[in-house]
Structures are given as structure tokens and as C-alpha cells.
ZADO-1210 file (C-alpha; in nm, 4 decimals, padded with zeros to 6 digits):
<atoms>
<atom x="06.2434" y="08.8648" z="10.0346" code="MET" pos="1"/>
<atom x="06.4311" y="08.6930" z="10.3181" code="THR" pos="2"/>
<atom x="06.7975" y="08.6553" z="10.2243" code="ARG" pos="3"/>
<atom x="06.9850" y="08.3290" z="10.2816" code="PRO" pos="4"/>
<atom x="07.1755" y="08.3087" z="10.6063" code="ILE" pos="5"/>
<atom x="07.5504" y="08.2390" z="10.5565" code="VAL" pos="6"/>
<atom x="07.7685" y="08.1539" z="10.8529" code="THR" pos="7"/>
<atom x="08.1340" y="08.2339" z="10.7944" code="VAL" pos="8"/>
<atom x="08.3694" y="08.0311" z="11.0137" code="THR" pos="9"/>
<atom x="08.6780" y="08.2687" z="11.0019" code="ARG" pos="10"/>
<atom x="08.7271" y="08.6343" z="10.9294" code="ARG" pos="11"/>
<atom x="08.7816" y="08.7064" z="10.5555" code="LEU" pos="12"/>
<atom x="08.9401" y="09.0058" z="10.3817" code="PRO" pos="13"/>
<atom x="08.7240" y="09.3143" z="10.4439" code="GLU" pos="14"/>
<atom x="08.6339" y="09.3544" z="10.0818" code="VAL" pos="15"/>
<atom x="08.5105" y="08.9950" z="10.0697" code="VAL" pos="16"/>
<atom x="08.2941" y="09.0404" z="10.3822" code="GLU" pos="17"/>
<atom x="08.1463" y="09.3574" z="10.2375" code="THR" pos="18"/>
<atom x="08.0551" y="09.1807" z="09.9153" code="GLU" pos="19"/>
<atom x="07.9013" y="08.8908" z="10.1065" code="LEU" pos="20"/>
<atom x="07.6710" y="09.1294" z="10.2924" code="ARG" pos="21"/>
<atom x="07.5461" y="09.2604" z="09.9568" code="GLU" pos="22"/>
<atom x="07.3687" y="08.9277" z="09.8827" code="SER" pos="23"/>
<atom x="07.3329" y="08.7454" z="10.2134" code="PHE" pos="24"/>
<atom x="07.2447" y="08.7665" z="10.5756" code="ASP" pos="25"/>
<atom x="07.5968" y="08.7117" z="10.7061" code="VAL" pos="26"/>
<atom x="07.6968" y="08.5807" z="11.0468" code="ARG" pos="27"/>
<atom x="08.0619" y="08.6340" z="11.1095" code="LEU" pos="28"/>
<atom x="08.3004" y="08.4814" z="11.3605" code="ASN" pos="29"/>
<atom x="08.3814" y="08.7952" z="11.5582" code="ALA" pos="30"/>
<atom x="08.6615" y="08.6305" z="11.7620" code="ASP" pos="31"/>
<atom x="08.8183" y="08.4628" z="11.4592" code="ASP" pos="32"/>
<atom x="08.8869" y="08.1483" z="11.6639" code="LEU" pos="33"/>
<atom x="08.8534" y="07.8040" z="11.5021" code="PRO" pos="34"/>
<atom x="08.5120" y="07.6524" z="11.5219" code="PHE" pos="35"/>
<atom x="08.4861" y="07.3290" z="11.7286" code="GLY" pos="36"/>
<atom x="08.2569" y="07.0423" z="11.6510" code="PRO" pos="37"/>
<atom x="07.9668" y="07.1972" z="11.8480" code="LEU" pos="38"/>
<atom x="08.0054" y="07.5339" z="11.6738" code="ASP" pos="39"/>
<atom x="07.9999" y="07.3668" z="11.3366" code="LEU" pos="40"/>
<atom x="07.6953" y="07.1620" z="11.4209" code="ARG" pos="41"/>
<atom x="07.5061" y="07.4713" z="11.5408" code="ARG" pos="42"/>
<atom x="07.6024" y="07.6573" z="11.2216" code="ALA" pos="43"/>
<atom x="07.4767" y="07.3704" z="11.0117" code="LEU" pos="44"/>
<atom x="07.1469" y="07.3645" z="11.1954" code="GLU" pos="45"/>
<atom x="07.0862" y="07.7407" z="11.1875" code="SER" pos="46"/>
<atom x="07.2291" y="07.8567" z="10.8499" code="SER" pos="47"/>
<atom x="07.1282" y="07.8099" z="10.4872" code="ASP" pos="48"/>
<atom x="07.4938" y="07.8022" z="10.3882" code="ALA" pos="49"/>
<atom x="07.8309" y="07.7493" z="10.5558" code="LEU" pos="50"/>
<atom x="08.1400" y="07.9282" z="10.4284" code="LEU" pos="51"/>
<atom x="08.4191" y="07.7278" z="10.5819" code="CYS" pos="52"/>
<atom x="08.7962" y="07.6963" z="10.5665" code="THR" pos="53"/>
<atom x="09.0550" y="07.4236" z="10.5853" code="VAL" pos="54"/>
<atom x="09.0591" y="07.4496" z="10.9662" code="THR" pos="55"/>
<atom x="08.7016" y="07.3199" z="10.9886" code="ASP" pos="56"/>
<atom x="08.6743" y="06.9417" z="11.0272" code="ARG" pos="57"/>
<atom x="08.3434" y="06.8643" z="10.8758" code="LEU" pos="58"/>
<atom x="08.3305" y="06.4935" z="10.9453" code="ASP" pos="59"/>
<atom x="08.0156" y="06.2756" z="10.9683" code="ARG" pos="60"/>
<atom x="07.9820" y="06.3616" z="11.3395" code="ALA" pos="61"/>
<atom x="07.9742" y="06.7310" z="11.2644" code="ALA" pos="62"/>
<atom x="07.6960" y="06.6819" z="11.0077" code="PHE" pos="63"/>
<atom x="07.5020" y="06.4677" z="11.2588" code="GLY" pos="64"/>
<atom x="07.1777" y="06.3014" z="11.1697" code="ALA" pos="65"/>
<atom x="06.9646" y="06.4398" z="10.8829" code="PRO" pos="66"/>
<atom x="06.8161" y="06.6812" z="10.8317" code="PRO" pos="67"/>
<atom x="07.0135" y="07.0009" z="10.8786" code="VAL" pos="68"/>
<atom x="06.9235" y="07.3456" z="10.7457" code="ARG" pos="69"/>
<atom x="07.2444" y="07.4053" z="10.5452" code="THR" pos="70"/>
<atom x="07.2087" y="07.3345" z="10.1781" code="ARG" pos="71"/>
<atom x="07.5578" y="07.4339" z="10.0554" code="ILE" pos="72"/>
<atom x="07.9091" y="07.4233" z="10.2071" code="VAL" pos="73"/>
<atom x="08.1296" y="07.6797" z="10.0243" code="ALA" pos="74"/>
<atom x="08.4870" y="07.5944" z="10.1145" code="ASN" pos="75"/>
<atom x="08.7403" y="07.8844" z="10.1149" code="PHE" pos="76"/>
<atom x="09.0266" y="07.6897" z="09.9625" code="GLY" pos="77"/>
<atom x="09.1064" y="07.4456" z="09.6795" code="ALA" pos="78"/>
<atom x="09.1454" y="07.1387" z="09.8956" code="GLY" pos="79"/>
<atom x="08.8369" y="06.9825" z="10.0528" code="PHE" pos="80"/>
<atom x="08.9748" y="06.6725" z="10.2281" code="ASN" pos="81"/>
<atom x="08.8555" y="06.8164" z="10.5632" code="HIS" pos="82"/>
<atom x="08.4909" y="06.7701" z="10.4374" code="VAL" pos="83"/>
<atom x="08.3283" y="06.4282" z="10.4499" code="ASP" pos="84"/>
<atom x="08.1798" y="06.4328" z="10.1053" code="LEU" pos="85"/>
<atom x="07.9773" y="06.1126" z="10.1598" code="ASP" pos="86"/>
<atom x="07.8181" y="06.2644" z="10.4755" code="ALA" pos="87"/>
<atom x="07.7399" y="06.5878" z="10.2861" code="ALA" pos="88"/>
<atom x="07.5827" y="06.3865" z="10.0080" code="ARG" pos="89"/>
<atom x="07.3670" y="06.1960" z="10.2583" code="ASP" pos="90"/>
<atom x="07.2329" y="06.5332" z="10.3782" code="HIS" pos="91"/>
<atom x="07.1772" y="06.6552" z="10.0231" code="GLY" pos="92"/>
<atom x="07.4377" y="06.9281" z="10.0786" code="ILE" pos="93"/>
<atom x="07.6321" y="07.0730" z="09.7825" code="VAL" pos="94"/>
<atom x="08.0090" y="07.1237" z="09.8473" code="VAL" pos="95"/>
<atom x="08.2170" y="07.3764" z="09.6497" code="THR" pos="96"/>
<atom x="08.5804" y="07.4875" z="09.6547" code="ASN" pos="97"/>
<atom x="08.7862" y="07.7692" z="09.5144" code="THR" pos="98"/>
<atom x="09.0369" y="07.6300" z="09.2618" code="PRO" pos="99"/>
<atom x="09.2611" y="07.8337" z="09.0296" code="GLY" pos="100"/>
<atom x="09.2770" y="08.1641" z="09.2152" code="VAL" pos="101"/>
<atom x="09.5484" y="08.0491" z="09.4558" code="LEU" pos="102"/>
<atom x="09.7691" y="07.8757" z="09.1952" code="THR" pos="103"/>
<atom x="10.0189" y="08.1523" z="09.1420" code="ASP" pos="104"/>
<atom x="10.0593" y="08.2330" z="09.5055" code="ALA" pos="105"/>
<atom x="10.1216" y="07.8734" z="09.6043" code="THR" pos="106"/>
<atom x="10.3571" y="07.8108" z="09.3192" code="ALA" pos="107"/>
<atom x="10.5559" y="08.1147" z="09.4179" code="GLU" pos="108"/>
<atom x="10.5812" y="07.9938" z="09.7797" code="LEU" pos="109"/>
<atom x="10.7077" y="07.6508" z="09.6711" code="ALA" pos="110"/>
<atom x="10.9930" y="07.8226" z="09.4885" code="LEU" pos="111"/>
<atom x="11.0505" y="08.0503" z="09.7823" code="THR" pos="112"/>
<atom x="11.0976" y="07.7423" z="10.0087" code="LEU" pos="113"/>
<atom x="11.3458" y="07.5928" z="09.7566" code="MET" pos="114"/>
<atom x="11.5491" y="07.9089" z="09.7665" code="LEU" pos="115"/>
<atom x="11.5296" y="07.9461" z="10.1417" code="MET" pos="116"/>
<atom x="11.6446" y="07.5838" z="10.2063" code="VAL" pos="117"/>
<atom x="11.9040" y="07.5836" z="09.9275" code="GLY" pos="118"/>
<atom x="12.0606" y="07.9134" z="10.0159" code="ARG" pos="119"/>
<atom x="12.0304" y="07.8636" z="10.3939" code="ARG" pos="120"/>
<atom x="11.8312" y="08.1842" z="10.4354" code="VAL" pos="121"/>
<atom x="11.6731" y="08.1234" z="10.7743" code="THR" pos="122"/>
<atom x="11.9992" y="07.9927" z="10.9200" code="GLU" pos="123"/>
<atom x="12.1677" y="08.3161" z="10.8228" code="GLY" pos="124"/>
<atom x="11.8903" y="08.5373" z="10.9541" code="GLU" pos="125"/>
<atom x="11.8846" y="08.3547" z="11.2911" code="ARG" pos="126"/>
<atom x="12.2645" y="08.3945" z="11.3222" code="GLU" pos="127"/>
<atom x="12.2529" y="08.7673" z="11.2417" code="LEU" pos="128"/>
<atom x="11.9598" y="08.8474" z="11.4715" code="ARG" pos="129"/>
<atom x="12.1351" y="08.6593" z="11.7572" code="ALA" pos="130"/>
<atom x="12.4440" y="08.8801" z="11.7137" code="GLY" pos="131"/>
<atom x="12.6622" y="08.5854" z="11.6071" code="LYS" pos="132"/>
<atom x="12.7678" y="08.7037" z="11.2633" code="TRP" pos="133"/>
<atom x="13.1315" y="08.7892" z="11.2599" code="THR" pos="134"/>
<atom x="13.1525" y="08.9125" z="10.9006" code="GLY" pos="135"/>
<atom x="13.1901" y="08.7827" z="10.5484" code="TRP" pos="136"/>
<atom x="13.4162" y="08.4829" z="10.4842" code="ARG" pos="137"/>
<atom x="13.4482" y="08.2501" z="10.1850" code="PRO" pos="138"/>
<atom x="13.3182" y="07.9434" z="10.3608" code="THR" pos="139"/>
<atom x="13.0295" y="08.0950" z="10.5563" code="HIS" pos="140"/>
<atom x="12.6831" y="07.9335" z="10.5130" code="LEU" pos="141"/>
<atom x="12.7565" y="07.8088" z="10.1637" code="VAL" pos="142"/>
<atom x="12.4468" y="07.6734" z="10.0089" code="GLY" pos="143"/>
<atom x="12.3130" y="07.5635" z="09.6724" code="ARG" pos="144"/>
<atom x="12.1251" y="07.7640" z="09.4095" code="GLY" pos="145"/>
<atom x="11.8402" y="07.6404" z="09.1879" code="LEU" pos="146"/>
<atom x="11.9916" y="07.7105" z="08.8477" code="SER" pos="147"/>
<atom x="12.0429" y="07.3938" z="08.6483" code="GLY" pos="148"/>
<atom x="11.9198" y="07.1678" z="08.9263" code="ARG" pos="149"/>
<atom x="11.6728" y="06.8847" z="08.8680" code="THR" pos="150"/>
<atom x="11.3264" y="06.9500" z="09.0091" code="LEU" pos="151"/>
<atom x="11.0898" y="06.6558" z="09.0613" code="GLY" pos="152"/>
<atom x="10.7220" y="06.7502" z="09.0770" code="ILE" pos="153"/>
<atom x="10.4744" y="06.5032" z="09.2281" code="VAL" pos="154"/>
<atom x="10.1304" y="06.5819" z="09.1045" code="GLY" pos="155"/>
<atom x="10.0897" y="06.7926" z="08.7854" code="MET" pos="156"/>
<atom x="09.7718" y="06.9823" z="08.8612" code="GLY" pos="157"/>
<atom x="09.7357" y="07.3555" z="08.8249" code="ARG" pos="158"/>
<atom x="09.9982" y="07.4337" z="09.0932" code="ILE" pos="159"/>
<atom x="10.2366" y="07.1712" z="08.9838" code="GLY" pos="160"/>
<atom x="10.2384" y="07.3064" z="08.6323" code="ARG" pos="161"/>
<atom x="10.2753" y="07.6586" z="08.7571" code="ALA" pos="162"/>
<atom x="10.5880" y="07.5537" z="08.9574" code="VAL" pos="163"/>
<atom x="10.7309" y="07.3711" z="08.6506" code="ALA" pos="164"/>
<atom x="10.6860" y="07.6791" z="08.4275" code="ARG" pos="165"/>
<atom x="10.8507" y="07.9142" z="08.6770" code="ARG" pos="166"/>
<atom x="11.1343" y="07.6744" z="08.7615" code="ALA" pos="167"/>
<atom x="11.2281" y="07.6151" z="08.4009" code="ALA" pos="168"/>
<atom x="11.1881" y="07.9708" z="08.2738" code="ALA" pos="169"/>
<atom x="11.3266" y="08.1500" z="08.5814" code="GLY" pos="170"/>
<atom x="11.6068" y="07.9209" z="08.6955" code="PHE" pos="171"/>
<atom x="11.6740" y="07.6871" z="08.4034" code="GLY" pos="172"/>
<atom x="11.5850" y="07.3872" z="08.6162" code="MET" pos="173"/>
<atom x="11.5397" y="07.0493" z="08.4533" code="GLU" pos="174"/>
<atom x="11.1816" y="06.9470" z="08.5321" code="VAL" pos="175"/>
<atom x="11.0780" y="06.5830" z="08.5785" code="ILE" pos="176"/>
<atom x="10.7348" y="06.4832" z="08.7125" code="TYR" pos="177"/>
<atom x="10.5220" y="06.1972" z="08.8241" code="HIS" pos="178"/>
<atom x="10.1442" y="06.2327" z="08.8001" code="THR" pos="179"/>
<atom x="09.8407" y="06.0026" z="08.7858" code="ARG" pos="180"/>
<atom x="09.6933" y="06.1388" z="08.4667" code="THR" pos="181"/>
<atom x="09.9535" y="06.2988" z="08.2425" code="PRO" pos="182"/>
<atom x="09.8458" y="06.5410" z="07.9752" code="THR" pos="183"/>
<atom x="10.0015" y="06.6873" z="07.6568" code="ALA" pos="184"/>
<atom x="10.0630" y="07.0147" z="07.8550" code="GLU" pos="185"/>
<atom x="10.2644" y="06.8205" z="08.1097" code="ASP" pos="186"/>
<atom x="10.4818" y="06.6669" z="07.8369" code="GLU" pos="187"/>
<atom x="10.5706" y="07.0083" z="07.7201" code="ALA" pos="188"/>
<atom x="10.6835" y="07.1166" z="08.0674" code="LEU" pos="189"/>
<atom x="10.9192" y="06.8312" z="08.1554" code="GLY" pos="190"/>
<atom x="11.0045" y="06.4662" z="08.1410" code="ARG" pos="191"/>
<atom x="10.7589" y="06.2182" z="08.2852" code="ARG" pos="192"/>
<atom x="10.8828" y="05.9573" z="08.5331" code="CYS" pos="193"/>
<atom x="10.6803" y="05.6338" z="08.5146" code="ALA" pos="194"/>
<atom x="10.7066" y="05.5873" z="08.8915" code="SER" pos="195"/>
<atom x="10.7473" y="05.7919" z="09.2105" code="LEU" pos="196"/>
<atom x="11.0520" y="05.5840" z="09.2896" code="GLU" pos="197"/>
<atom x="11.2210" y="05.6867" z="08.9647" code="ALA" pos="198"/>
<atom x="11.1502" y="06.0543" z="09.0360" code="LEU" pos="199"/>
<atom x="11.2811" y="06.0426" z="09.3933" code="LEU" pos="200"/>
<atom x="11.6037" y="05.8764" z="09.2797" code="ALA" pos="201"/>
<atom x="11.6782" y="06.1482" z="09.0269" code="ALA" pos="202"/>
<atom x="11.5559" y="06.4808" z="09.1732" code="ALA" pos="203"/>
<atom x="11.7662" y="06.7298" z="09.3687" code="GLU" pos="204"/>
<atom x="11.4473" y="06.9119" z="09.4741" code="PHE" pos="205"/>
<atom x="11.1230" y="06.7258" z="09.5255" code="VAL" pos="206"/>
<atom x="10.8068" y="06.9383" z="09.5323" code="SER" pos="207"/>
<atom x="10.4775" y="06.7784" z="09.6420" code="LEU" pos="208"/>
<atom x="10.1567" y="06.8914" z="09.4723" code="HIS" pos="209"/>
<atom x="09.9250" y="06.5850" z="09.5094" code="ALA" pos="210"/>
<atom x="09.5827" y="06.5966" z="09.6772" code="PRO" pos="211"/>
<atom x="09.5282" y="06.4453" z="10.0194" code="ALA" pos="212"/>
<atom x="09.3440" y="06.1132" z="09.9750" code="THR" pos="213"/>
<atom x="09.3544" y="05.7735" z="10.1459" code="ARG" pos="214"/>
<atom x="09.5989" y="05.6663" z="09.8738" code="GLU" pos="215"/>
<atom x="09.8404" y="05.9598" z="09.9123" code="THR" pos="216"/>
<atom x="09.8546" y="05.9687" z="10.2962" code="ARG" pos="217"/>
<atom x="10.2267" y="05.9298" z="10.3949" code="HIS" pos="218"/>
<atom x="10.3198" y="05.8824" z="10.0347" code="MET" pos="219"/>
<atom x="10.6591" y="06.0135" z="10.1496" code="ILE" pos="220"/>
<atom x="10.7553" y="05.7770" z="10.4308" code="GLY" pos="221"/>
<atom x="11.0751" y="05.5975" z="10.5464" code="PRO" pos="222"/>
<atom x="11.1062" y="05.3895" z="10.2355" code="ARG" pos="223"/>
<atom x="11.0583" y="05.6827" z="09.9985" code="GLU" pos="224"/>
<atom x="11.2903" y="05.9125" z="10.1865" code="LEU" pos="225"/>
<atom x="11.5705" y="05.6519" z="10.1574" code="ARG" pos="226"/>
<atom x="11.5142" y="05.6498" z="09.7854" code="MET" pos="227"/>
<atom x="11.6015" y="06.0105" z="09.7582" code="MET" pos="228"/>
<atom x="11.9485" y="06.1553" z="09.6893" code="ARG" pos="229"/>
<atom x="12.1528" y="06.2485" z="09.9976" code="LYS" pos="230"/>
<atom x="12.1670" y="06.6040" z="09.8634" code="ASP" pos="231"/>
<atom x="11.7982" y="06.6240" z="09.8034" code="ALA" pos="232"/>
<atom x="11.5497" y="06.8791" z="09.9399" code="VAL" pos="233"/>
<atom x="11.1855" y="06.7965" z="10.0002" code="LEU" pos="234"/>
<atom x="10.9240" y="07.0737" z="09.9620" code="ILE" pos="235"/>
<atom x="10.5568" y="07.0394" z="10.0723" code="ASN" pos="236"/>
<atom x="10.3059" y="07.3148" z="10.0046" code="THR" pos="237"/>
<atom x="10.0223" y="07.0731" z="09.9363" code="ALA" pos="238"/>
<atom x="09.8851" y="06.8932" z="10.2381" code="ARG" pos="239"/>
<atom x="10.0610" y="06.7822" z="10.5527" code="GLY" pos="240"/>
<atom x="09.9149" y="06.4328" z="10.5349" code="GLU" pos="241"/>
<atom x="10.1377" y="06.3566" z="10.2351" code="LEU" pos="242"/>
<atom x="10.4517" y="06.3321" z="10.4513" code="VAL" pos="243"/>
<atom x="10.5272" y="06.0962" z="10.7503" code="ASP" pos="244"/>
<atom x="10.6767" y="06.3764" z="10.9581" code="GLU" pos="245"/>
<atom x="10.8451" y="06.1428" z="11.2133" code="GLU" pos="246"/>
<atom x="11.0169" y="05.9666" z="10.9263" code="ALA" pos="247"/>
<atom x="11.1172" y="06.3000" z="10.7783" code="LEU" pos="248"/>
<atom x="11.2767" y="06.4085" z="11.1110" code="ALA" pos="249"/>
<atom x="11.4648" y="06.0822" z="11.1255" code="ASP" pos="250"/>
<atom x="11.5840" y="06.1212" z="10.7713" code="ALA" pos="251"/>
<atom x="11.7092" y="06.4732" z="10.8358" code="LEU" pos="252"/>
<atom x="11.8807" y="06.3851" z="11.1603" code="LEU" pos="253"/>
<atom x="12.0517" y="06.0846" z="11.0055" code="GLU" pos="254"/>
<atom x="12.1587" y="06.2757" z="10.6876" code="GLY" pos="255"/>
<atom x="11.9385" y="06.0611" z="10.4562" code="VAL" pos="256"/>
<atom x="11.8399" y="06.3754" z="10.2724" code="ILE" pos="257"/>
<atom x="11.9867" y="06.7242" z="10.2821" code="HIS" pos="258"/>
<atom x="11.6871" y="06.9464" z="10.3844" code="GLY" pos="259"/>
<atom x="11.3166" y="07.0179" z="10.3758" code="ALA" pos="260"/>
<atom x="11.0829" y="07.3217" z="10.3353" code="GLY" pos="261"/>
<atom x="10.7315" y="07.2782" z="10.4799" code="LEU" pos="262"/>
<atom x="10.4293" y="07.5080" z="10.4699" code="ASP" pos="263"/>
<atom x="10.1736" y="07.2441" z="10.5751" code="VAL" pos="264"/>
<atom x="10.1585" y="06.9869" z="10.8540" code="TYR" pos="265"/>
<atom x="09.9599" y="06.6832" z="10.9394" code="GLU" pos="266"/>
<atom x="09.8202" y="06.8050" z="11.2650" code="HIS" pos="267"/>
<atom x="09.8052" y="07.1860" z="11.2124" code="GLU" pos="268"/>
<atom x="09.8721" y="07.4077" z="11.3960" code="PRO" pos="269"/>
<atom x="10.0913" y="07.1553" z="11.5861" code="SER" pos="270"/>
<atom x="10.4394" y="07.0920" z="11.4408" code="VAL" pos="271"/>
<atom x="10.6637" y="06.8000" z="11.5393" code="ARG" pos="272"/>
<atom x="10.9051" y="06.9318" z="11.8082" code="PRO" pos="273"/>
<atom x="11.1969" y="06.7485" z="11.6402" code="ARG" pos="274"/>
<atom x="11.1382" y="06.9440" z="11.3196" code="LEU" pos="275"/>
<atom x="11.1475" y="07.2684" z="11.5092" code="LEU" pos="276"/>
<atom x="11.4935" y="07.1988" z="11.6420" code="ARG" pos="277"/>
<atom x="11.6485" y="07.1345" z="11.3014" code="LEU" pos="278"/>
<atom x="11.8502" y="07.4079" z="11.1257" code="ASP" pos="279"/>
<atom x="11.8216" y="07.2600" z="10.7726" code="HIS" pos="280"/>
<atom x="11.4421" y="07.2759" z="10.7718" code="VAL" pos="281"/>
<atom x="11.2448" y="07.5893" z="10.6794" code="VAL" pos="282"/>
<atom x="10.9035" y="07.5872" z="10.8469" code="LEU" pos="283"/>
<atom x="10.6253" y="07.8315" z="10.7434" code="LEU" pos="284"/>
<atom x="10.2728" y="07.8708" z="10.8951" code="PRO" pos="285"/>
<atom x="10.0593" y="07.7615" z="10.5909" code="HIS" pos="286"/>
<atom x="10.1215" y="08.0758" z="10.3821" code="LEU" pos="287"/>
<atom x="10.0641" y="07.9136" z="10.0435" code="GLY" pos="288"/>
<atom x="09.7691" y="08.1349" z="09.9375" code="SER" pos="289"/>
<atom x="09.8603" y="08.4287" z="10.1657" code="ALA" pos="290"/>
<atom x="09.8643" y="08.7060" z="09.9114" code="THR" pos="291"/>
<atom x="09.6007" y="08.9750" z="09.8864" code="ASP" pos="292"/>
<atom x="09.5155" y="08.8783" z="09.5336" code="ASP" pos="293"/>
<atom x="09.4755" y="08.5149" z="09.6158" code="ALA" pos="294"/>
<atom x="09.2747" y="08.5518" z="09.9374" code="ARG" pos="295"/>
<atom x="09.0377" y="08.8085" z="09.7869" code="ILE" pos="296"/>
<atom x="09.0065" y="08.5933" z="09.4731" code="GLY" pos="297"/>
<atom x="08.9188" y="08.2903" z="09.6887" code="MET" pos="298"/>
<atom x="08.6510" y="08.4866" z="09.8734" code="GLY" pos="299"/>
<atom x="08.4927" y="08.6087" z="09.5596" code="ARG" pos="300"/>
<atom x="08.4947" y="08.2595" z="09.4110" code="ARG" pos="301"/>
<atom x="08.3178" y="08.1309" z="09.7192" code="ALA" pos="302"/>
<atom x="08.0563" y="08.4142" z="09.6863" code="ILE" pos="303"/>
<atom x="07.9977" y="08.3273" z="09.3203" code="GLU" pos="304"/>
<atom x="07.9317" y="07.9630" z="09.4192" code="ASN" pos="305"/>
<atom x="07.6873" y="08.0772" z="09.6881" code="LEU" pos="306"/>
<atom x="07.5081" y="08.3137" z="09.4516" code="ARG" pos="307"/>
<atom x="07.4835" y="08.0526" z="09.1785" code="ALA" pos="308"/>
<atom x="07.3265" y="07.8027" z="09.4171" code="TYR" pos="309"/>
<atom x="07.0662" y="08.0353" z="09.5619" code="PHE" pos="310"/>
<atom x="06.9791" y="08.1634" z="09.2183" code="GLU" pos="311"/>
<atom x="06.9054" y="07.8109" z="09.1036" code="GLY" pos="312"/>
<atom x="07.2184" y="07.7729" z="08.8923" code="ARG" pos="313"/>
<atom x="07.4873" y="07.5085" z="08.9225" code="THR" pos="314"/>
<atom x="07.7773" y="07.6420" z="09.1266" code="PRO" pos="315"/>
<atom x="08.0846" y="07.6678" z="08.9039" code="PRO" pos="316"/>
<atom x="08.3077" y="07.4883" z="09.1521" code="ASP" pos="317"/>
<atom x="08.0727" y="07.2078" z="09.2721" code="ARG" pos="318"/>
<atom x="08.2688" y="06.9083" z="09.4024" code="VAL" pos="319"/>
<atom x="07.9841" y="06.6989" z="09.5490" code="ALA" pos="320"/>
<atom x="07.6114" y="06.6990" z="09.5976" code="ASP" pos="321"/>
</atoms>
């Protein structure tokens, strides 16, 4: 029997590509360069399935006019705001994602950013590498630890809860949170704030874990930044669209808040030049899920969604049809 053709938009871990070939006729992106709109359109017209990533902007223009050959878009990642779900539905295309398997890795990175900003890790490394370190002294690069601090979590999904558990158990942090649909599990992890404003006013570290939607775009803007404590640190490992980056740069330059740690950006891979020039900001290149366990797990989850679909079963991580 003819096997379904799957186009993969970026190179995946070797073990994942091997397992893909066991079930499908796989077309890999040999150069591993981001697909442009024309590349995506051609893939949709020539493949039975598209295995895409967060760098692929599958808007209505990319889908074009019906019909297209592709029947399922398997996204390699938990977020799917880069896929126009209405356009996919109009084409009768199923969309899936890979939730859960990247939870631990992203939660760990959020705490890593808190430590890096609080303890001024990158400032110290830059000084040492530049040959400017003159030796230990009591007042040198004094920062702040996490122990006993108040952590405000915005969005208590899988990752938000994982951060809360680690922060409380590992560092004795007091956890407060704001979320749209609180659960009994959330109540056991911290104290709920009725509003985002109340959380921002109380937290020493604010960690964002909300999805990117029309409602959450720039949920942290000039107004919200001025609600935060002057000693507060903002952490974003969710989606770049959540933060007004120009307003954040203003707030950091003016001393409105103490610092920030970012792993995601509104216009990736571009980063605001003003943020790049600030010492009290830690900037990482979207490493949230960048562990071998997480990336292989994401690939295998995408494969399971593809296999389920082509075997006539409902994909386990179906988000739209």
C-alpha cells in the first residue's frame, strides 16, 4: 500500500526522523531553514500531512483556496497560535499539538531565568570573560536569591503548576497565581489572586504561562509594568506576544521594575535592540523545550497523532478539525 506523504518543515532529533520513516513517506527539510509562505503552500498541496513547528506561519494565505492535499497538520509544540484554526477547519484539516511532554523542561527553564536574573549570572560571566574581574569583594554583583520570595504565576496550566511545585518545594517560595479557570489542584499550590493587577502588585517574581490569544496579546504593557514592584523581575517562557517589549524596555531603563528574563519574543528571531543593550535582562534563544527528553517526546507525540489519523482513529491531541 502507498504510505502517506509527510512533509517535515524542520530537522528533528535523529531518533524521531527514523521512527517517522517506519510509518510514512517522509520529506525532510535538508537545509533546515525556515519555510516561507510559498514553501508551506507547496507542502500543503503535495503532502498528505504537514509536521510543522512554531516557526511556520500557517495563516489563511498559506492555506490558500480549497482544496489542498494535506489532511492533518501535526504541530511540533504545545502552542498553536501560529496556525489559523478557522482556515484549517474550512479546508477540513485536522490540527494537533504536543502538550505535556515539554512541561518539565519549560518549568525548569523558567526557574533558571529567575536564578540568572536574581543572582546576576550573565553579568558576572560577561565581566569574567572580558577580563574585567578583579577578584572577590563583599559588594561585588550582589543579587537576590529565590528562597522565601513571592512568585506570581500568570496562567496555571500544566507548566504554571509545574513551576509552582518546584518553586515552593525547592526554594520555599510563596506562590500566588492568577488564572482564568482555577482548579482544586491550583488551590493546593498557592493563593489565588482575583485579578492580574493584585498579583502584579504583590509578586517579587512574575512568571508568564498564559496562551497567546487576542485577549492576552500585550497583557503586560505600560500600565501593568507600573503596577509591579520596583524590585520585581518579569519572566516570560510562554509566548512573546504576551509582553509589549517596547514598554518593557522603557520600564527597565527607567527603573520601573528591577529586571527581566525572556526566552520568547514577539517577532522571533528578531529581538528589540534596546533589550540587547541592558545588563539586567537575561535573553535566551527560545530554549524552553530544549532538552533531549522533551524534544524526542514531542516528536513521538506528533508521530502518534499522525498514526492515529491515518489509521482512522481520533488523534489524541486534536485541537481543531
